[in-house]
ZAGUDREN-316769 format. One record per residue: residue in three letters; x, y, z of N, C-alpha, C in turn. Coordinates in pm, whole numbers, plus 32768, in hexadecimal, padded with zeros to 4 digits. Example, Ala and Ser with C-alpha at 12.3 -4.5 7.8 and 13.67 -1.06 7.14 Angstrom:
% ZAGUDREN-316769
Ala85277DC7830C84CE7E3E830C85287EB6830CSer85057F1F82C485577F9682CA850A80038313
//
This chain:
% ZAGUDREN-316769
Met840E8DD77BF4839B8D507BDB83F58CC37BD6Val84608CCC7B6F84A78C627B4785058C397BDBLys85238C9F7C34853E8C5E7CAD84DF8C177D24Gln84978C4C7D1584128C0A7D6283F58B887D2BArg83DD8B9A7CC583CD8AF07C4F842E8A917C94Ala848C8AC07C7D85058A667C9685128A3F7D42Thr84DE8A9D7D7D84E58A757E0D84678A0C7E09Ile84088A347DF2838789C17DF683C289417DA6Ile8425892D7D46842588CC7D27845E88707DA0Ala84DB88D47D93854E88747DF984CA88507EA4Ala84AD88937EBE843B88387F4883EF87ED7F22Ile83CD88037EA3838387887E8F83C4870B7E83Thr846C86F27E44848A86817E2484ED86877EA1Leu84E986BB7F19855186777FB384A2864E7FDELeu845886957FCC83A786567FFB83C985D07FEFThr83CE85AA7F5883CC85397F24840784D57F60Leu84C685017F2C84FD84B77F8984FB84797FF8Gly84F084CD802884C884C580FB846A847C80EDLeu8404844D80B2838883EB80A283D9837A808BVal83E783738024843582E87FF2848482B78059Val850382F58096852D82E6810084EE82A18171Ile847282F88178842982BB821583E1823481DDPhe83C482328154835681A6811883C78139812FIle843E815880F884A080E880E584E080B68185Ser84DD80FA81DE850E80EF828184A0809F82ABPhe843C80C082B883AE80A482D883AD7FE5827APhe83BA7FF1821283AF7F8E81D484237EFE8219Ile847B7F51823D85257F01824C84DB7EC482EDTrp84AD7F1B836B84887EF583B684067E8483C0Tyr83AD7E95833F83657E24836083897DD98302Ala83DD7DBE82D584007D49828584537CDA82D4Lys849F7D32833F84F97CF783A784917CBA842FThr84177CEA842783D47CE484AB836C7C838484Val83197CC78418829B7CAF83EB82847BE4839AIle82A57C20834282D57BD182CD82EB7B2B82F6Pro83397B0A835E83977AD3835683097A2A83A9His82AE7A8083E082367A42843981C879EE83BBThr81F8796183DB81767908838980FC78EA8403Tyr8116792B845380A778C6849F8048791584E9Pro7FE5790C85507FCA79678578800779AB85E2Thr80007A3685E180567A96863F80257B03864BVal80537B6886D680207BE186B97FFC7C078657Tyr80537BEC85F180497C3C85507FD17BF584EFThr7F5D7BE685417ECC7BBE850D7E727BF0852DAsn7E917C75852D7E017CCB85847DDA7D2C8520Phe7D837D6F84EC7D4A7DC984A67DCE7E26847DTrp7DF07E6584C97E6D7ED184AF7EDF7E8A845ETrp7F047E1C849D7F7D7DC4842D7F1B7D7A8399Gly7EB47D68839B7E8A7D9283247E747DF282B4Phe7E3A7E4683207E707ED282C97EE77EE68281Ile7F4D7EB082C37FDB7EDC82C2802B7E88824AHis7FEB7E018261801D7D9D820B7FEF7DD08177Ala7F9C7E0A81557F137E3180E67F5F7EB58098Leu7FC27F1C81017FDC7F6480CD80667F4C80AAPhe80AE7EC780E0812F7EC1809681327E4C803AIle80CA7E247FE9807E7DBE7FC181017DCA7EF4Ile81197E4E7ED881657E227E9681F67E117E98Pro823E7E627EED82D57E437F0082CA7DA27F49Thr824A7D8C7F8182607CED7FCD823D7C877F5BPhe81D47C877EF981E57C457E7182677C417E37Ile828C7CA77E0A830C7CA07DC4838A7C617E01Trp83AC7C7B7EAA83CE7C0A7ED483D77B717EEASer835A7B537EE783297AD77F03835D7A9F7E72Leu83707AD77E0083907A9C7D8584137A6B7D89Phe846D7A9A7E0C85097A697DF585067A057E95Ala84C67A3B7EE6849D79D77F74843579817F61His843479007F7183E778967F69838B78B57FD2Thr83B278DD8052837678D680D68335795080F8Ile832C79B3809982FC7A1F80D582557A248074Thr81E17A4780BB81887A7E8086813F7ACA807CIle80C67B20802A809E7B6B802C80357B9E8098Tyr80037B1D809E7F757B1081007F9B7AA28180Gln7F827ACA81F17FA67A6682687F4F7A0A825BSer7F567987821B7F017937823D7EA8792282BFPro7EFC78E183227EAB78DC83897EB0790083EAAsn7E39799383CF7E3A7A0F84137DD97A0A8480Ser7DA37A7F84DE7D317A7A852B7C9D7A738513Gly7C9B7A9E84847C377A8A84697BE67AF58421Ala7B557B1984397B0B7BA883F87B5F7C13840BTrp7B997C26848E7BC77CC184637C597CCC843BTyr7CA27C55840C7D147C7B83CE7D077C5F832DAsn7C967C1E83117C5A7C4482857C347CAD826FPhe7BE67CA782C67B997D8382BA7C227DEA82B0Gly7C817DC682F47CC17E2B82F97D337E23826APhe7D347D9B822C7D847D7D81B47D287DB3814ALeu7C8F7DB281487C6D7DD880DD7C557E6280E2Leu7C317EB8814E7C437F5081627CB17F868119Gly7D377F3B81417DD57F89812F7DCB7F618080Ile7D957ED580507DD97ED67FC87D307F597F80Ser7CC67F657FAE7C937FD47F847CC6804F7F55Ile7CF2805C80007D5080E37FEE7DAA80F37F97Leu7DFD809C7F6B7E7F80A67F367E6B80CE7E99Phe7DE480427E5A7DE2803B7DFC7D6E80987DA9Gly7CFF80E07E0E7CC881577DE97C1481317E0CGly7C1F80A37E337B85807B7E4C7B3180A77DE7Ser7AA880CB7E237A2D80CA7D907A5981557DA2His7A8981C17DCB7A8D822F7D757AD282327CE8Ser7B3981D27CF07B5981E07C617B0C81907BF3Ala7ABE81387C0A7A5B80C97BF77A04812F7B99Arg79D4819A7C0B797281E47BEA79A6825C7B9BGln7A3A829B7B7D7A4382EC7B297A6C82B37AB5Asn7A7D823A7AA27A9281DB7A1D7A1081F979C1Asn79A781DF7A25793E81AC79CF78E8822B79BALys7912829679EE78EC833479DC7914833F795ASer79838334794E7A10833478CF79D4830E784CLys796F827B785D7931823F77F678C0824377B9Arg787682777819780282A277F877EB83277789Pro779B82CB773D779283597694772783C876E7Lys77708424769A773584A676EB76C684E87676Tyr766084EC76AA75F48510764075D885BC7698Pro757785E77623755C866D764C74BE867076A1Ala74BC86AB7705743F869A774973B386E17721
//
């Protein structure tokens, strides 16, 4: 039982480490390719708005040190970029589901 538990912990640790490496690799590509563009390009459609939203936290941290980096690409192609960005932010931060769960926990519980 102890050996099986150690194997599961090792597998979870390796999986987590692998996901972190993949995330960092993808962010490095993203930082070199997408972030430097501050004018409308092919990086301003629905999918790029979604990807910009998923990387909002590391981009925000980076923007504190590099003043040319912004977390939202202001000259974008319009509604589809905005929708992708909004969808990505909702997925990243829980959207309405987390607000609903917090609201349920604050309700007083009365016997029926």
